[in-house]
C-alpha positions, -999 to 999 in steps of 0.1 A, spaced: 848 -113 657 834 -136 684 795 -152 679 770 -126 697 761 -159 715 780 -189 723 759 -216 744 774 -251 751 755 -284 769 737 -255 788 720 -277 819 693 -262 846 673 -282 870 651 -259 890 643 -273 929 610 -290 933 606 -294 890 602 -331 873 621 -325 845 653 -306 835 644 -263 821 679 -270 798 693 -304 792 724 -300 777 712 -269 753 736 -257 728 732 -232 703 754 -204 684 739 -163 676 758 -145 650 767 -109 656 745 -87 635 713 -113 636 681 -115 640 675 -149 661 641 -166 666 640 -187 698 611 -208 693 595 -235 712 565 -244 729 557 -235 766 584 -249 789 610 -257 767 632 -239 782 630 -204 763 633 -182 795 652 -199 809 678 -198 781 676 -158 783 674 -154 821 711 -173 818 722 -150 790 715 -121 812 732 -134 837 697 -140 859 702 -174 864 735 -198 868 731 -227 849 740 -260 866 766 -270 843 773 -258 804 786 -224 796 772 -195 778 790 -162 764 770 -135 757 794 -109 731 822 -126 745 816 -122 781 811 -152 802 772 -152 813 781 -161 853 816 -145 856 810 -113 834 775 -99 847 780 -68 852 796 -61 818 772 -86 797 744 -57 817 760 -29 799 758 -46 762 727 -56 762 692 -47 765 665 -68 776 626 -63 772 609 -95 795 572 -102 788 560 -85 818 561 -49 814 588 -35 838 576 2 844 567 17 873 534 17 863 525 54 891 549 69 871 550 90 836 570 78 807 597 103 817 597 98 852 602 61 843 630 66 818 648 93 837 648 67 868 663 36 843 688 57 827 702 68 860 703 35 871 725 28 842 748 61 848 736 82 822 734 120 826 703 140 820 711 155 784 716 117 776 682 103 789 666 134 776 679 129 738 679 88 735 644 89 758 628 117 730 640 98 698 627 68 710 597 81 723 590 100 686 599 64 669 579 45 683 547 69 685 546 77 723 563 115 722 525 129 727 520 107 758 557 109 775 537 126 804 514 102 810 516 79 841 520 41 824 491 29 843 474 47 814 488 35 783 469 7 764 488 -24 761 503 -15 727 516 17 745 531 -2 773 552 -27 748 566 0 734 572 21 765 593 -10 775 610 -19 747 623 22 751 633 11 786 659 -15 773 675 14 745 681 40 765 717 30 773 723 26 733 730 -15 740 752 -38 715 723 -63 714 686 -67 723 668 -95 739 630 -96 736 609 -121 753 573 -125 737 574 -83 728 543 -84 710 517 -106 729 489 -86 734 485 -59 712 468 -43 687 478 -49 652 486 -15 645 517 -18 677 529 -50 664 533 -31 628 552 -6 649 574 -28 671 581 -54 642 590 -24 618 614 -5 646 627 -37 651 641 -40 615 658 -5 614 676 -14 648 692 -41 630 697 -27 598 719 -2 618 740 -33 628 726 -49 659 720 -79 674 683 -94 684 672 -124 700 632 -127 697 612 -152 715 580 -154 700 546 -179 697 539 -163 671 551 -181 637 544 -157 609 561 -128 627 593 -153 633 592 -155 594 587 -120 585 620 -104 606 642 -133 616 676 -147 597 675 -179 614 652 -196 639 664 -222 662 635 -246 678 639 -258 709 620 -285 732 622 -297 768 653 -283 769 674 -291 742 679 -276 709 661 -295 677 665 -275 647 677 -246 634 676 -228 598 666 -199 582 627 -198 581 625 -206 544 652 -234 545 633 -249 573 595 -250 556 616 -258 522 633 -285 537 606 -304 559 582 -325 546 547 -317 538 552 -281 554 540 -242 539 549 -221 566 571 -220 594 538 -231 620 541 -265 602 576 -267 608 569 -261 643 542 -286 651 560 -311 630 589 -309 654 573 -304 681 540 -322 679 507 -311 682 502 -322 721 490 -289 740 516 -275 767 506 -261 796 
């Protein structure tokens, strides 16, 4: 069985950029793995995700997602994965139900399937009593949870999340992380980016640290802590490899 993701020597330079967004990045994600893609601002995390989703084409190198080429098989990949972007990708003037019906139709789902899938997810993520409210009236944590539901309506094999708990309350964060653990236990692959190292330690089987568009180090959070001098937690490992300078 092929790996969930195979990235080899990816390179990407944006027009007007001073340095490459990706500079020969290679990494692998196994199936049924929770992989944390970690790096400081500007490390290339979002560019990597956008290439995997077929939103950006690399200048060089290859990326395969669930056995499909990210350049030539974009449509096939989009049917097989769910993507939770850092920004809320919902219509604020529509209710949650209206959003999910619209998004479900884009995936080609029937009304009964949308009703069933969205209903189950709304209940699991604590939004079933708020499904008829406009998204604009949701709190930050509610919007984040609704964002996740929208990505899972078509029951993808793999989900990619870009900062899914940014700016949320403690209760919403706990609910999201518990949900992701359950989703993984059902046999799904998760790729997860976050600036919160304690979250990565909690849910990731493996993390990959990248910086300046290049692979730096990978391993389980526990192994990285044990094998990096003077480090007691993943945050120490992260700073050891990426430095203490603030990135803008």
